[in-house]
mmCIF file of the protein (N, C-alpha, C, O) and its ligand, coordinates in Angstrom:
data_MODEL
# 
_entry.id   MODEL 
# 
loop_
_entity.id 
_entity.type 
_entity.pdbx_number_of_molecules 
1 polymer     1 
2 non-polymer 1 
# 
_entity_poly.entity_id                      1 
_entity_poly.type                           'polypeptide(L)' 
_entity_poly.nstd_linkage                   no 
_entity_poly.nstd_monomer                   no 
_entity_poly.pdbx_seq_one_letter_code       MKHLAPMSPEAEAAYRTLLHHTTDCGRCKGNKHCPQVVVLSRKWKEARRR 
_entity_poly.pdbx_seq_one_letter_code_can   MKHLAPMSPEAEAAYRTLLHHTTDCGRCKGNKHCPQVVVLSRKWKEARRR 
_entity_poly.pdbx_strand_id                 A 
# 
loop_
_entity_poly_seq.entity_id 
_entity_poly_seq.num 
_entity_poly_seq.mon_id 
_entity_poly_seq.hetero 
1 1  MET n 
1 2  LYS n 
1 3  HIS n 
1 4  LEU n 
1 5  ALA n 
1 6  PRO n 
1 7  MET n 
1 8  SER n 
1 9  PRO n 
1 10 GLU n 
1 11 ALA n 
1 12 GLU n 
1 13 ALA n 
1 14 ALA n 
1 15 TYR n 
1 16 ARG n 
1 17 THR n 
1 18 LEU n 
1 19 LEU n 
1 20 HIS n 
1 21 HIS n 
1 22 THR n 
1 23 THR n 
1 24 ASP n 
1 25 CYS n 
1 26 GLY n 
1 27 ARG n 
1 28 CYS n 
1 29 LYS n 
1 30 GLY n 
1 31 ASN n 
1 32 LYS n 
1 33 HIS n 
1 34 CYS n 
1 35 PRO n 
1 36 GLN n 
1 37 VAL n 
1 38 VAL n 
1 39 VAL n 
1 40 LEU n 
1 41 SER n 
1 42 ARG n 
1 43 LYS n 
1 44 TRP n 
1 45 LYS n 
1 46 GLU n 
1 47 ALA n 
1 48 ARG n 
1 49 ARG n 
1 50 ARG n 
# 
loop_
_struct_asym.id 
_struct_asym.entity_id 
A 1 
B 2 
# 
loop_
_chem_comp.id 
_chem_comp.type 
_chem_comp.mon_nstd_flag 
ALA 'L-peptide linking' y 
ARG 'L-peptide linking' y 
ASN 'L-peptide linking' y 
ASP 'L-peptide linking' y 
CYS 'L-peptide linking' y 
GLN 'L-peptide linking' y 
GLU 'L-peptide linking' y 
GLY 'peptide linking'   y 
HIS 'L-peptide linking' y 
LEU 'L-peptide linking' y 
LYS 'L-peptide linking' y 
MET 'L-peptide linking' y 
PRO 'L-peptide linking' y 
SER 'L-peptide linking' y 
THR 'L-peptide linking' y 
TRP 'L-peptide linking' y 
TYR 'L-peptide linking' y 
VAL 'L-peptide linking' y 
ZN  non-polymer         . 
# 
_pdbx_entity_nonpoly.entity_id   2 
_pdbx_entity_nonpoly.name        ? 
_pdbx_entity_nonpoly.comp_id     ZN 
# 
_pdbx_nonpoly_scheme.asym_id         B 
_pdbx_nonpoly_scheme.entity_id       2 
_pdbx_nonpoly_scheme.mon_id          ZN 
_pdbx_nonpoly_scheme.ndb_seq_num     1 
_pdbx_nonpoly_scheme.pdb_seq_num     101 
_pdbx_nonpoly_scheme.auth_seq_num    101 
_pdbx_nonpoly_scheme.pdb_mon_id      ZN 
_pdbx_nonpoly_scheme.auth_mon_id     ZN 
_pdbx_nonpoly_scheme.pdb_strand_id   A 
_pdbx_nonpoly_scheme.pdb_ins_code    . 
# 
loop_
_atom_site.group_PDB 
_atom_site.id 
_atom_site.type_symbol 
_atom_site.label_atom_id 
_atom_site.label_alt_id 
_atom_site.label_comp_id 
_atom_site.label_asym_id 
_atom_site.label_entity_id 
_atom_site.label_seq_id 
_atom_site.pdbx_PDB_ins_code 
_atom_site.Cartn_x 
_atom_site.Cartn_y 
_atom_site.Cartn_z 
_atom_site.occupancy 
_atom_site.B_iso_or_equiv 
_atom_site.pdbx_formal_charge 
_atom_site.auth_seq_id 
_atom_site.auth_comp_id 
_atom_site.auth_asym_id 
_atom_site.auth_atom_id 
_atom_site.pdbx_PDB_model_num 
ATOM   1   N  N  . MET A 1 1  ? 265.671 125.011 239.768 1.00 0.00 ? 1   MET A N  1 
ATOM   2   C  CA . MET A 1 1  ? 264.789 124.210 240.626 1.00 0.00 ? 1   MET A CA 1 
ATOM   3   C  C  . MET A 1 1  ? 263.728 123.497 239.781 1.00 0.00 ? 1   MET A C  1 
ATOM   4   O  O  . MET A 1 1  ? 263.189 124.047 238.820 1.00 0.00 ? 1   MET A O  1 
ATOM   5   N  N  . LYS A 1 2  ? 263.461 122.288 240.168 1.00 0.00 ? 2   LYS A N  1 
ATOM   6   C  CA . LYS A 1 2  ? 262.492 121.493 239.411 1.00 0.00 ? 2   LYS A CA 1 
ATOM   7   C  C  . LYS A 1 2  ? 261.070 121.808 239.853 1.00 0.00 ? 2   LYS A C  1 
ATOM   8   O  O  . LYS A 1 2  ? 260.768 121.910 241.042 1.00 0.00 ? 2   LYS A O  1 
ATOM   9   N  N  . HIS A 1 3  ? 260.220 121.957 238.864 1.00 0.00 ? 3   HIS A N  1 
ATOM   10  C  CA . HIS A 1 3  ? 258.820 122.169 239.212 1.00 0.00 ? 3   HIS A CA 1 
ATOM   11  C  C  . HIS A 1 3  ? 258.169 120.844 239.586 1.00 0.00 ? 3   HIS A C  1 
ATOM   12  O  O  . HIS A 1 3  ? 258.282 119.854 238.863 1.00 0.00 ? 3   HIS A O  1 
ATOM   13  N  N  . LEU A 1 4  ? 257.490 120.842 240.724 1.00 0.00 ? 4   LEU A N  1 
ATOM   14  C  CA . LEU A 1 4  ? 256.831 119.615 241.143 1.00 0.00 ? 4   LEU A CA 1 
ATOM   15  C  C  . LEU A 1 4  ? 255.391 119.602 240.645 1.00 0.00 ? 4   LEU A C  1 
ATOM   16  O  O  . LEU A 1 4  ? 254.566 120.404 241.082 1.00 0.00 ? 4   LEU A O  1 
ATOM   17  N  N  . ALA A 1 5  ? 255.102 118.703 239.744 1.00 0.00 ? 5   ALA A N  1 
ATOM   18  C  CA . ALA A 1 5  ? 253.748 118.571 239.233 1.00 0.00 ? 5   ALA A CA 1 
ATOM   19  C  C  . ALA A 1 5  ? 252.862 117.931 240.298 1.00 0.00 ? 5   ALA A C  1 
ATOM   20  O  O  . ALA A 1 5  ? 253.321 117.094 241.075 1.00 0.00 ? 5   ALA A O  1 
ATOM   21  N  N  . PRO A 1 6  ? 251.608 118.323 240.329 1.00 0.00 ? 6   PRO A N  1 
ATOM   22  C  CA . PRO A 1 6  ? 250.707 117.676 241.291 1.00 0.00 ? 6   PRO A CA 1 
ATOM   23  C  C  . PRO A 1 6  ? 250.591 116.190 240.994 1.00 0.00 ? 6   PRO A C  1 
ATOM   24  O  O  . PRO A 1 6  ? 250.570 115.772 239.836 1.00 0.00 ? 6   PRO A O  1 
ATOM   25  N  N  . MET A 1 7  ? 250.517 115.405 242.047 1.00 0.00 ? 7   MET A N  1 
ATOM   26  C  CA . MET A 1 7  ? 250.464 113.962 241.877 1.00 0.00 ? 7   MET A CA 1 
ATOM   27  C  C  . MET A 1 7  ? 249.090 113.527 241.386 1.00 0.00 ? 7   MET A C  1 
ATOM   28  O  O  . MET A 1 7  ? 248.064 114.059 241.809 1.00 0.00 ? 7   MET A O  1 
ATOM   29  N  N  . SER A 1 8  ? 249.093 112.575 240.510 1.00 0.00 ? 8   SER A N  1 
ATOM   30  C  CA . SER A 1 8  ? 247.831 111.984 240.071 1.00 0.00 ? 8   SER A CA 1 
ATOM   31  C  C  . SER A 1 8  ? 247.262 111.146 241.214 1.00 0.00 ? 8   SER A C  1 
ATOM   32  O  O  . SER A 1 8  ? 248.011 110.719 242.092 1.00 0.00 ? 8   SER A O  1 
ATOM   33  N  N  . PRO A 1 9  ? 245.942 110.902 241.216 1.00 0.00 ? 9   PRO A N  1 
ATOM   34  C  CA . PRO A 1 9  ? 245.354 110.083 242.284 1.00 0.00 ? 9   PRO A CA 1 
ATOM   35  C  C  . PRO A 1 9  ? 246.025 108.719 242.373 1.00 0.00 ? 9   PRO A C  1 
ATOM   36  O  O  . PRO A 1 9  ? 246.176 108.154 243.456 1.00 0.00 ? 9   PRO A O  1 
ATOM   37  N  N  . GLU A 1 10 ? 246.419 108.208 241.231 1.00 0.00 ? 10  GLU A N  1 
ATOM   38  C  CA . GLU A 1 10 ? 247.088 106.909 241.180 1.00 0.00 ? 10  GLU A CA 1 
ATOM   39  C  C  . GLU A 1 10 ? 248.436 106.965 241.905 1.00 0.00 ? 10  GLU A C  1 
ATOM   40  O  O  . GLU A 1 10 ? 248.773 106.084 242.697 1.00 0.00 ? 10  GLU A O  1 
ATOM   41  N  N  . ALA A 1 11 ? 249.192 108.021 241.613 1.00 0.00 ? 11  ALA A N  1 
ATOM   42  C  CA . ALA A 1 11 ? 250.501 108.182 242.234 1.00 0.00 ? 11  ALA A CA 1 
ATOM   43  C  C  . ALA A 1 11 ? 250.358 108.414 243.727 1.00 0.00 ? 11  ALA A C  1 
ATOM   44  O  O  . ALA A 1 11 ? 251.162 107.924 244.520 1.00 0.00 ? 11  ALA A O  1 
ATOM   45  N  N  . GLU A 1 12 ? 249.331 109.161 244.107 1.00 0.00 ? 12  GLU A N  1 
ATOM   46  C  CA . GLU A 1 12 ? 249.115 109.424 245.521 1.00 0.00 ? 12  GLU A CA 1 
ATOM   47  C  C  . GLU A 1 12 ? 248.768 108.149 246.277 1.00 0.00 ? 12  GLU A C  1 
ATOM   48  O  O  . GLU A 1 12 ? 249.245 107.926 247.390 1.00 0.00 ? 12  GLU A O  1 
ATOM   49  N  N  . ALA A 1 13 ? 247.933 107.315 245.664 1.00 0.00 ? 13  ALA A N  1 
ATOM   50  C  CA . ALA A 1 13 ? 247.568 106.047 246.293 1.00 0.00 ? 13  ALA A CA 1 
ATOM   51  C  C  . ALA A 1 13 ? 248.794 105.166 246.468 1.00 0.00 ? 13  ALA A C  1 
ATOM   52  O  O  . ALA A 1 13 ? 248.968 104.518 247.500 1.00 0.00 ? 13  ALA A O  1 
ATOM   53  N  N  . ALA A 1 14 ? 249.640 105.148 245.448 1.00 0.00 ? 14  ALA A N  1 
ATOM   54  C  CA . ALA A 1 14 ? 250.854 104.342 245.521 1.00 0.00 ? 14  ALA A CA 1 
ATOM   55  C  C  . ALA A 1 14 ? 251.786 104.875 246.601 1.00 0.00 ? 14  ALA A C  1 
ATOM   56  O  O  . ALA A 1 14 ? 252.441 104.105 247.304 1.00 0.00 ? 14  ALA A O  1 
ATOM   57  N  N  . TYR A 1 15 ? 251.840 106.198 246.727 1.00 0.00 ? 15  TYR A N  1 
ATOM   58  C  CA . TYR A 1 15 ? 252.689 106.816 247.734 1.00 0.00 ? 15  TYR A CA 1 
ATOM   59  C  C  . TYR A 1 15 ? 252.198 106.480 249.133 1.00 0.00 ? 15  TYR A C  1 
ATOM   60  O  O  . TYR A 1 15 ? 252.991 106.199 250.031 1.00 0.00 ? 15  TYR A O  1 
ATOM   61  N  N  . ARG A 1 16 ? 250.869 106.513 249.309 1.00 0.00 ? 16  ARG A N  1 
ATOM   62  C  CA . ARG A 1 16 ? 250.299 106.199 250.613 1.00 0.00 ? 16  ARG A CA 1 
ATOM   63  C  C  . ARG A 1 16 ? 250.555 104.742 250.984 1.00 0.00 ? 16  ARG A C  1 
ATOM   64  O  O  . ARG A 1 16 ? 250.842 104.431 252.141 1.00 0.00 ? 16  ARG A O  1 
ATOM   65  N  N  . THR A 1 17 ? 250.451 103.858 250.009 1.00 0.00 ? 17  THR A N  1 
ATOM   66  C  CA . THR A 1 17 ? 250.734 102.447 250.255 1.00 0.00 ? 17  THR A CA 1 
ATOM   67  C  C  . THR A 1 17 ? 252.174 102.277 250.716 1.00 0.00 ? 17  THR A C  1 
ATOM   68  O  O  . THR A 1 17 ? 252.462 101.510 251.634 1.00 0.00 ? 17  THR A O  1 
ATOM   69  N  N  . LEU A 1 18 ? 253.064 102.999 250.069 1.00 0.00 ? 18  LEU A N  1 
ATOM   70  C  CA . LEU A 1 18 ? 254.483 102.935 250.423 1.00 0.00 ? 18  LEU A CA 1 
ATOM   71  C  C  . LEU A 1 18 ? 254.721 103.444 251.844 1.00 0.00 ? 18  LEU A C  1 
ATOM   72  O  O  . LEU A 1 18 ? 255.457 102.834 252.619 1.00 0.00 ? 18  LEU A O  1 
ATOM   73  N  N  . LEU A 1 19 ? 254.087 104.570 252.174 1.00 0.00 ? 19  LEU A N  1 
ATOM   74  C  CA . LEU A 1 19 ? 254.235 105.136 253.522 1.00 0.00 ? 19  LEU A CA 1 
ATOM   75  C  C  . LEU A 1 19 ? 253.715 104.175 254.581 1.00 0.00 ? 19  LEU A C  1 
ATOM   76  O  O  . LEU A 1 19 ? 254.359 103.952 255.606 1.00 0.00 ? 19  LEU A O  1 
ATOM   77  N  N  . HIS A 1 20 ? 252.542 103.610 254.320 1.00 0.00 ? 20  HIS A N  1 
ATOM   78  C  CA . HIS A 1 20 ? 251.958 102.665 255.266 1.00 0.00 ? 20  HIS A CA 1 
ATOM   79  C  C  . HIS A 1 20 ? 252.884 101.480 255.484 1.00 0.00 ? 20  HIS A C  1 
ATOM   80  O  O  . HIS A 1 20 ? 253.067 101.009 256.607 1.00 0.00 ? 20  HIS A O  1 
ATOM   81  N  N  . HIS A 1 21 ? 253.457 101.013 254.399 1.00 0.00 ? 21  HIS A N  1 
ATOM   82  C  CA . HIS A 1 21 ? 254.353 99.877  254.510 1.00 0.00 ? 21  HIS A CA 1 
ATOM   83  C  C  . HIS A 1 21 ? 255.547 100.210 255.406 1.00 0.00 ? 21  HIS A C  1 
ATOM   84  O  O  . HIS A 1 21 ? 255.900 99.431  256.291 1.00 0.00 ? 21  HIS A O  1 
ATOM   85  N  N  . THR A 1 22 ? 256.155 101.346 255.178 1.00 0.00 ? 22  THR A N  1 
ATOM   86  C  CA . THR A 1 22 ? 257.362 101.673 255.936 1.00 0.00 ? 22  THR A CA 1 
ATOM   87  C  C  . THR A 1 22 ? 257.073 101.905 257.414 1.00 0.00 ? 22  THR A C  1 
ATOM   88  O  O  . THR A 1 22 ? 257.959 101.733 258.251 1.00 0.00 ? 22  THR A O  1 
ATOM   89  N  N  . THR A 1 23 ? 255.828 102.299 257.749 1.00 0.00 ? 23  THR A N  1 
ATOM   90  C  CA . THR A 1 23 ? 255.510 102.478 259.169 1.00 0.00 ? 23  THR A CA 1 
ATOM   91  C  C  . THR A 1 23 ? 255.099 101.164 259.816 1.00 0.00 ? 23  THR A C  1 
ATOM   92  O  O  . THR A 1 23 ? 255.175 101.027 261.037 1.00 0.00 ? 23  THR A O  1 
ATOM   93  N  N  . ASP A 1 24 ? 254.666 100.199 259.017 1.00 0.00 ? 24  ASP A N  1 
ATOM   94  C  CA . ASP A 1 24 ? 254.208 98.923  259.558 1.00 0.00 ? 24  ASP A CA 1 
ATOM   95  C  C  . ASP A 1 24 ? 255.276 97.836  259.534 1.00 0.00 ? 24  ASP A C  1 
ATOM   96  O  O  . ASP A 1 24 ? 255.227 96.894  260.325 1.00 0.00 ? 24  ASP A O  1 
ATOM   97  N  N  . CYS A 1 25 ? 256.219 97.964  258.646 1.00 0.00 ? 25  CYS A N  1 
ATOM   98  C  CA . CYS A 1 25 ? 257.152 96.880  258.391 1.00 0.00 ? 25  CYS A CA 1 
ATOM   99  C  C  . CYS A 1 25 ? 258.353 96.928  259.341 1.00 0.00 ? 25  CYS A C  1 
ATOM   100 O  O  . CYS A 1 25 ? 259.027 97.951  259.457 1.00 0.00 ? 25  CYS A O  1 
ATOM   101 N  N  . GLY A 1 26 ? 258.602 95.822  260.006 1.00 0.00 ? 26  GLY A N  1 
ATOM   102 C  CA . GLY A 1 26 ? 259.711 95.752  260.937 1.00 0.00 ? 26  GLY A CA 1 
ATOM   103 C  C  . GLY A 1 26 ? 261.063 95.902  260.258 1.00 0.00 ? 26  GLY A C  1 
ATOM   104 O  O  . GLY A 1 26 ? 261.988 96.496  260.812 1.00 0.00 ? 26  GLY A O  1 
ATOM   105 N  N  . ARG A 1 27 ? 261.163 95.363  259.067 1.00 0.00 ? 27  ARG A N  1 
ATOM   106 C  CA . ARG A 1 27 ? 262.424 95.464  258.337 1.00 0.00 ? 27  ARG A CA 1 
ATOM   107 C  C  . ARG A 1 27 ? 262.733 96.922  257.976 1.00 0.00 ? 27  ARG A C  1 
ATOM   108 O  O  . ARG A 1 27 ? 263.855 97.400  258.140 1.00 0.00 ? 27  ARG A O  1 
ATOM   109 N  N  . CYS A 1 28 ? 261.702 97.607  257.483 1.00 0.00 ? 28  CYS A N  1 
ATOM   110 C  CA . CYS A 1 28 ? 261.910 99.000  257.088 1.00 0.00 ? 28  CYS A CA 1 
ATOM   111 C  C  . CYS A 1 28 ? 262.225 99.859  258.306 1.00 0.00 ? 28  CYS A C  1 
ATOM   112 O  O  . CYS A 1 28 ? 263.085 100.738 258.250 1.00 0.00 ? 28  CYS A O  1 
ATOM   113 N  N  . LYS A 1 29 ? 261.527 99.599  259.403 1.00 0.00 ? 29  LYS A N  1 
ATOM   114 C  CA . LYS A 1 29 ? 261.757 100.391 260.606 1.00 0.00 ? 29  LYS A CA 1 
ATOM   115 C  C  . LYS A 1 29 ? 263.149 100.139 261.152 1.00 0.00 ? 29  LYS A C  1 
ATOM   116 O  O  . LYS A 1 29 ? 263.758 101.027 261.748 1.00 0.00 ? 29  LYS A O  1 
ATOM   117 N  N  . GLY A 1 30 ? 263.657 98.922  260.948 1.00 0.00 ? 30  GLY A N  1 
ATOM   118 C  CA . GLY A 1 30 ? 264.992 98.595  261.414 1.00 0.00 ? 30  GLY A CA 1 
ATOM   119 C  C  . GLY A 1 30 ? 266.067 98.953  260.395 1.00 0.00 ? 30  GLY A C  1 
ATOM   120 O  O  . GLY A 1 30 ? 267.237 98.611  260.569 1.00 0.00 ? 30  GLY A O  1 
ATOM   121 N  N  . ASN A 1 31 ? 265.662 99.644  259.328 1.00 0.00 ? 31  ASN A N  1 
ATOM   122 C  CA . ASN A 1 31 ? 266.585 100.071 258.277 1.00 0.00 ? 31  ASN A CA 1 
ATOM   123 C  C  . ASN A 1 31 ? 267.279 98.897  257.597 1.00 0.00 ? 31  ASN A C  1 
ATOM   124 O  O  . ASN A 1 31 ? 268.431 98.995  257.172 1.00 0.00 ? 31  ASN A O  1 
ATOM   125 N  N  . LYS A 1 32 ? 266.547 97.775  257.502 1.00 0.00 ? 32  LYS A N  1 
ATOM   126 C  CA . LYS A 1 32 ? 267.115 96.617  256.826 1.00 0.00 ? 32  LYS A CA 1 
ATOM   127 C  C  . LYS A 1 32 ? 266.575 96.553  255.414 1.00 0.00 ? 32  LYS A C  1 
ATOM   128 O  O  . LYS A 1 32 ? 265.546 97.153  255.103 1.00 0.00 ? 32  LYS A O  1 
ATOM   129 N  N  . HIS A 1 33 ? 267.262 95.834  254.576 1.00 0.00 ? 33  HIS A N  1 
ATOM   130 C  CA . HIS A 1 33 ? 266.800 95.707  253.195 1.00 0.00 ? 33  HIS A CA 1 
ATOM   131 C  C  . HIS A 1 33 ? 265.453 95.001  253.165 1.00 0.00 ? 33  HIS A C  1 
ATOM   132 O  O  . HIS A 1 33 ? 265.277 93.939  253.764 1.00 0.00 ? 33  HIS A O  1 
ATOM   133 N  N  . CYS A 1 34 ? 264.514 95.603  252.464 1.00 0.00 ? 34  CYS A N  1 
ATOM   134 C  CA . CYS A 1 34 ? 263.184 95.033  252.370 1.00 0.00 ? 34  CYS A CA 1 
ATOM   135 C  C  . CYS A 1 34 ? 262.781 94.919  250.904 1.00 0.00 ? 34  CYS A C  1 
ATOM   136 O  O  . CYS A 1 34 ? 262.655 95.935  250.221 1.00 0.00 ? 34  CYS A O  1 
ATOM   137 N  N  . PRO A 1 35 ? 262.579 93.702  250.411 1.00 0.00 ? 35  PRO A N  1 
ATOM   138 C  CA . PRO A 1 35 ? 262.248 93.531  248.993 1.00 0.00 ? 35  PRO A CA 1 
ATOM   139 C  C  . PRO A 1 35 ? 260.906 94.174  248.645 1.00 0.00 ? 35  PRO A C  1 
ATOM   140 O  O  . PRO A 1 35 ? 260.697 94.625  247.519 1.00 0.00 ? 35  PRO A O  1 
ATOM   141 N  N  . GLN A 1 36 ? 260.015 94.210  249.610 1.00 0.00 ? 36  GLN A N  1 
ATOM   142 C  CA . GLN A 1 36 ? 258.691 94.750  249.323 1.00 0.00 ? 36  GLN A CA 1 
ATOM   143 C  C  . GLN A 1 36 ? 258.722 96.246  249.091 1.00 0.00 ? 36  GLN A C  1 
ATOM   144 O  O  . GLN A 1 36 ? 257.978 96.766  248.260 1.00 0.00 ? 36  GLN A O  1 
ATOM   145 N  N  . VAL A 1 37 ? 259.579 96.941  249.822 1.00 0.00 ? 37  VAL A N  1 
ATOM   146 C  CA . VAL A 1 37 ? 259.633 98.387  249.667 1.00 0.00 ? 37  VAL A CA 1 
ATOM   147 C  C  . VAL A 1 37 ? 260.239 98.757  248.304 1.00 0.00 ? 37  VAL A C  1 
ATOM   148 O  O  . VAL A 1 37 ? 259.941 99.816  247.751 1.00 0.00 ? 37  VAL A O  1 
ATOM   149 N  N  . VAL A 1 38 ? 261.073 97.893  247.784 1.00 0.00 ? 38  VAL A N  1 
ATOM   150 C  CA . VAL A 1 38 ? 261.639 98.118  246.452 1.00 0.00 ? 38  VAL A CA 1 
ATOM   151 C  C  . VAL A 1 38 ? 260.520 98.070  245.411 1.00 0.00 ? 38  VAL A C  1 
ATOM   152 O  O  . VAL A 1 38 ? 260.445 98.912  244.517 1.00 0.00 ? 38  VAL A O  1 
ATOM   153 N  N  . VAL A 1 39 ? 259.654 97.067  245.551 1.00 0.00 ? 39  VAL A N  1 
ATOM   154 C  CA . VAL A 1 39 ? 258.526 96.924  244.630 1.00 0.00 ? 39  VAL A CA 1 
ATOM   155 C  C  . VAL A 1 39 ? 257.576 98.108  244.750 1.00 0.00 ? 39  VAL A C  1 
ATOM   156 O  O  . VAL A 1 39 ? 257.114 98.653  243.748 1.00 0.00 ? 39  VAL A O  1 
ATOM   157 N  N  . LEU A 1 40 ? 257.291 98.499  245.992 1.00 0.00 ? 40  LEU A N  1 
ATOM   158 C  CA . LEU A 1 40 ? 256.340 99.581  246.205 1.00 0.00 ? 40  LEU A CA 1 
ATOM   159 C  C  . LEU A 1 40 ? 256.860 100.919 245.700 1.00 0.00 ? 40  LEU A C  1 
ATOM   160 O  O  . LEU A 1 40 ? 256.095 101.698 245.132 1.00 0.00 ? 40  LEU A O  1 
ATOM   161 N  N  . SER A 1 41 ? 258.124 101.197 245.892 1.00 0.00 ? 41  SER A N  1 
ATOM   162 C  CA . SER A 1 41 ? 258.641 102.476 245.420 1.00 0.00 ? 41  SER A CA 1 
ATOM   163 C  C  . SER A 1 41 ? 258.765 102.494 243.906 1.00 0.00 ? 41  SER A C  1 
ATOM   164 O  O  . SER A 1 41 ? 258.670 103.546 243.275 1.00 0.00 ? 41  SER A O  1 
ATOM   165 N  N  . ARG A 1 42 ? 258.980 101.307 243.325 1.00 0.00 ? 42  ARG A N  1 
ATOM   166 C  CA . ARG A 1 42 ? 259.017 101.251 241.858 1.00 0.00 ? 42  ARG A CA 1 
ATOM   167 C  C  . ARG A 1 42 ? 257.625 101.551 241.289 1.00 0.00 ? 42  ARG A C  1 
ATOM   168 O  O  . ARG A 1 42 ? 257.488 102.241 240.279 1.00 0.00 ? 42  ARG A O  1 
ATOM   169 N  N  . LYS A 1 43 ? 256.605 101.021 241.953 1.00 0.00 ? 43  LYS A N  1 
ATOM   170 C  CA . LYS A 1 43 ? 255.234 101.278 241.517 1.00 0.00 ? 43  LYS A CA 1 
ATOM   171 C  C  . LYS A 1 43 ? 254.894 102.759 241.633 1.00 0.00 ? 43  LYS A C  1 
ATOM   172 O  O  . LYS A 1 43 ? 254.209 103.321 240.778 1.00 0.00 ? 43  LYS A O  1 
ATOM   173 N  N  . TRP A 1 44 ? 255.379 103.378 242.695 1.00 0.00 ? 44  TRP A N  1 
ATOM   174 C  CA . TRP A 1 44 ? 255.110 104.794 242.903 1.00 0.00 ? 44  TRP A CA 1 
ATOM   175 C  C  . TRP A 1 44 ? 255.771 105.631 241.804 1.00 0.00 ? 44  TRP A C  1 
ATOM   176 O  O  . TRP A 1 44 ? 255.160 106.548 241.255 1.00 0.00 ? 44  TRP A O  1 
ATOM   177 N  N  . LYS A 1 45 ? 257.018 105.301 241.496 1.00 0.00 ? 45  LYS A N  1 
ATOM   178 C  CA . LYS A 1 45 ? 257.736 106.042 240.459 1.00 0.00 ? 45  LYS A CA 1 
ATOM   179 C  C  . LYS A 1 45 ? 257.057 105.884 239.112 1.00 0.00 ? 45  LYS A C  1 
ATOM   180 O  O  . LYS A 1 45 ? 256.952 106.839 238.343 1.00 0.00 ? 45  LYS A O  1 
ATOM   181 N  N  . GLU A 1 46 ? 256.597 104.675 238.832 1.00 0.00 ? 46  GLU A N  1 
ATOM   182 C  CA . GLU A 1 46 ? 255.916 104.432 237.561 1.00 0.00 ? 46  GLU A CA 1 
ATOM   183 C  C  . GLU A 1 46 ? 254.603 105.204 237.490 1.00 0.00 ? 46  GLU A C  1 
ATOM   184 O  O  . GLU A 1 46 ? 254.248 105.737 236.438 1.00 0.00 ? 46  GLU A O  1 
ATOM   185 N  N  . ALA A 1 47 ? 253.886 105.265 238.606 1.00 0.00 ? 47  ALA A N  1 
ATOM   186 C  CA . ALA A 1 47 ? 252.610 105.985 238.634 1.00 0.00 ? 47  ALA A CA 1 
ATOM   187 C  C  . ALA A 1 47 ? 252.830 107.483 238.475 1.00 0.00 ? 47  ALA A C  1 
ATOM   188 O  O  . ALA A 1 47 ? 251.985 108.176 237.908 1.00 0.00 ? 47  ALA A O  1 
ATOM   189 N  N  . ARG A 1 48 ? 253.952 107.987 238.968 1.00 0.00 ? 48  ARG A N  1 
ATOM   190 C  CA . ARG A 1 48 ? 254.230 109.428 238.860 1.00 0.00 ? 48  ARG A CA 1 
ATOM   191 C  C  . ARG A 1 48 ? 254.526 109.847 237.435 1.00 0.00 ? 48  ARG A C  1 
ATOM   192 O  O  . ARG A 1 48 ? 254.311 111.000 237.062 1.00 0.00 ? 48  ARG A O  1 
ATOM   193 N  N  . ARG A 1 49 ? 255.024 108.906 236.633 1.00 0.00 ? 49  ARG A N  1 
ATOM   194 C  CA . ARG A 1 49 ? 255.407 109.252 235.269 1.00 0.00 ? 49  ARG A CA 1 
ATOM   195 C  C  . ARG A 1 49 ? 254.182 109.429 234.360 1.00 0.00 ? 49  ARG A C  1 
ATOM   196 O  O  . ARG A 1 49 ? 254.260 110.059 233.306 1.00 0.00 ? 49  ARG A O  1 
ATOM   197 N  N  . ARG A 1 50 ? 253.050 108.858 234.792 1.00 0.00 ? 50  ARG A N  1 
ATOM   198 C  CA . ARG A 1 50 ? 251.857 108.937 233.952 1.00 0.00 ? 50  ARG A CA 1 
ATOM   199 C  C  . ARG A 1 50 ? 251.171 110.288 234.046 1.00 0.00 ? 50  ARG A C  1 
ATOM   200 O  O  . ARG A 1 50 ? 250.150 110.508 233.395 1.00 0.00 ? 50  ARG A O  1 
HETATM 201 ZN ZN . ZN  B 2 .  ? 259.382 96.766  254.465 1.00 0.00 2 101 ZN  A ZN 1 
# 
């Protein structure tokens, strides 16, 4: 099992932005491809690596 490191404040902020987007965005709610969510999740992954 992988140990989950605590998220940095930066990663947490990015995660919250991503969550907000998916609850607000009609495309995401309709399970359609959304270019913005790709960008946001990439930012979150990058922030987690730091
Ligand atoms: Zn979206």
